[in-house]
C-alpha angles and dihedrals in degrees: 000000000000089000091052091050091052092048094045103042107026096048091044091050092049092051091050088065087069098033094055097057089041089056089053093049104037138037106300095211090056092048091048093051091047096055092043091053089050088064104036101044095060089046091052092049090049091065092049110041114007112122123219093246139094088279088055091054090051090053090048089052092049091048088053089054091049089052089053089051090052095049096040091047098043099056097064090049095045096051094042091050092047092050089055091055103040129053124238092263091063104036098091090056093046090048089052091049093052092047092047091050089054092049092047090049092051092049094047091045092054091047092048094049091048091054102035100036099064092045104041104021134268094279096060098072089057089058092047090054099039100050097056090042091053090048092050091051090054092048092048091051091049102044109022124079129190107246090221090055089052090050093050092047091052091049091051091050091052095049117096114259111256133190102244095195092051091046092053092047090052091053098260126149117306113260113225126182115238117248145139114280130162087222089066093064111111102212090168087081089081088071090052090048093054091048089070107085095210090055092051093050091051091050093048093053094051100076099049090039092058097050094076090048090054089054092051095045099040109026115015097081093053091045092054091050098043104034103024098039095236124154117249091247090053095051089049089052090053093054090044091054089049090051092050090047091052090051093052095043090047092056092045090048091054093051094046093043091053092052093046099043094102090053098060097185092056090044091056091046090053092049092051096041096078092050090053095052103033099074093057098065093047093046088054091046091054100039103036120105114269092247090063094051104034129034125217091270092057094253125130116264123235087254091058092051090047091053092049090048093051092046090066090073087090086079090071087083101051102075093040095049090054091044088057091055090048093050103043097049130068121239095258091058104040096091089053094047093049091048089055090047091048090051092052091044094048092046088057093047094044099043095035096083091047092050091049092048089054091050091048092054090054105035107016128250101286097052093038092054091046091054090046092054090049088063087080087070090056089054089048090055090057094044093050089059089067089084089076098051111019098085095052095041092048090050089057095043124101128258132222121296100215117067101252126174108252121227 
């Protein structure tokens, strides 16, 4: 499981370092379709030609890496593209919608694989996922246009027609055909991104903020079964309730963040609030006596469900953190800033299980998990510092490119 996390998140985060600057330099719709195809094509081939041998496992592992590339590469492009279309007053809501769509897709994918896999074989879910993804990539390429591309095309149409050959003969500027080249990537933008204090604070909170999530996703179900005496179905229900709670809090966080954006102090307080509260329910879930968490039949108690439901308040921060990155960075730098954020986020998700395993070997599971959940408070300390820089950084940040009616 730890190996899969490293393959999925770390490789995806590393690739985003190139995808982000590419999204700033080239057509974002083309870049988005490219990274999506990188994930769905190997998954489609897996259902058609992968043998049930060691070679098949190697292909499965490589396809997992390609999926990480697709997810890690698509997020910088999606958020940069959305920030070009929507004004600052709507970006928290749009960020929440994108995050919620990802969570819903992950939940439906897990449900689908759990139903289809045992009946039709483990390869079939990959087909069910890859075919709609491939269709969506084609539709995006056909019907969606990068606003910056539209703006450049309009500027070219309005320029006076010039004879390029005559201009070159007279010693004018060299005419070069546009095209995709790795030499065109401006990686120096990462330095400009880090020079913005609000960006740095968001990046610093990502690693400690992902460690508790890695405990919940990777270890909490087994802990509830082994140490709290809960049935497997019950531990799965606890994580499902947490996922649903995160989805609801994420949507609410987007709505509230949108309404509070003009009042930056309240916006920062909302973003930090979930990180303050979220560790407490999970600390109680881990440290409470077994009788309070599991009944005699091995099912979760109402108190356990209540704790999982309250723990989802950490999702209040997600849409607003991404809205900050949208609002404090100009359009030509948003792909780069979201690639840096994706790298920090994926480092936390990929290294989180390894860090927790090291803590478990030293302190035991209960204390290690308690310390891991306390990492949310470290993230909160970074986020709370936004109140000193967010107003000035947002004032300097870019706005949307398309003329959109502001709310």
